[in-house]
C-alpha positions in Angstrom: 51.1 150.1 140.1 52.5 147.6 142.6 51.4 147.4 146.1 53.0 145.6 149.0 50.7 142.9 150.4 52.9 141.6 153.2 56.4 141.4 154.6 57.9 138.1 155.5 61.2 137.6 157.4 62.9 134.2 158.1 65.4 133.9 160.9 67.5 131.1 162.2 67.8 131.0 166.0 70.0 128.7 168.0 67.3 126.1 168.4 64.5 127.1 165.9 63.6 128.7 162.7 61.5 131.8 163.0 59.2 133.4 160.5 57.7 136.9 161.1 54.8 137.9 158.9 53.2 141.3 158.8 50.2 142.4 156.7 47.5 144.9 156.9 44.8 142.2 157.3 46.5 139.9 159.7 48.9 142.3 161.6 52.2 141.0 162.9 52.5 137.3 163.8 55.4 134.9 164.4 55.9 131.2 163.8 58.6 128.9 165.3 59.7 125.4 164.6 62.9 123.3 164.6 62.1 122.5 161.0 62.4 125.2 158.3 59.9 123.3 156.1 57.3 123.4 158.9 57.7 127.1 159.4 57.4 127.7 155.7 54.3 125.6 155.5 52.7 127.5 158.3 53.4 130.8 156.6 52.1 129.6 153.2 48.8 128.2 154.8 48.2 131.4 156.8 48.8 133.7 153.8 46.7 131.6 151.5 43.8 131.7 154.0 44.2 135.4 154.6 44.3 136.4 150.9 41.6 134.0 149.8 39.3 135.4 152.6 40.1 139.0 151.6 39.4 138.4 147.9 36.0 136.9 148.7 35.1 139.9 150.8 35.9 142.4 148.0 
């Protein structure tokens, strides 16, 4: 059975890219940068840390 771990939404504003991430462990958070690559990197690092930490605790 599949289970949703998180929701990620990428938006492009007039001056910045925005990523909104929501998960049960980390709640809702938002990242902003003029560079899409930077926003993507922030999301990847955050989710890696979150899920590595949760797998260690279980």
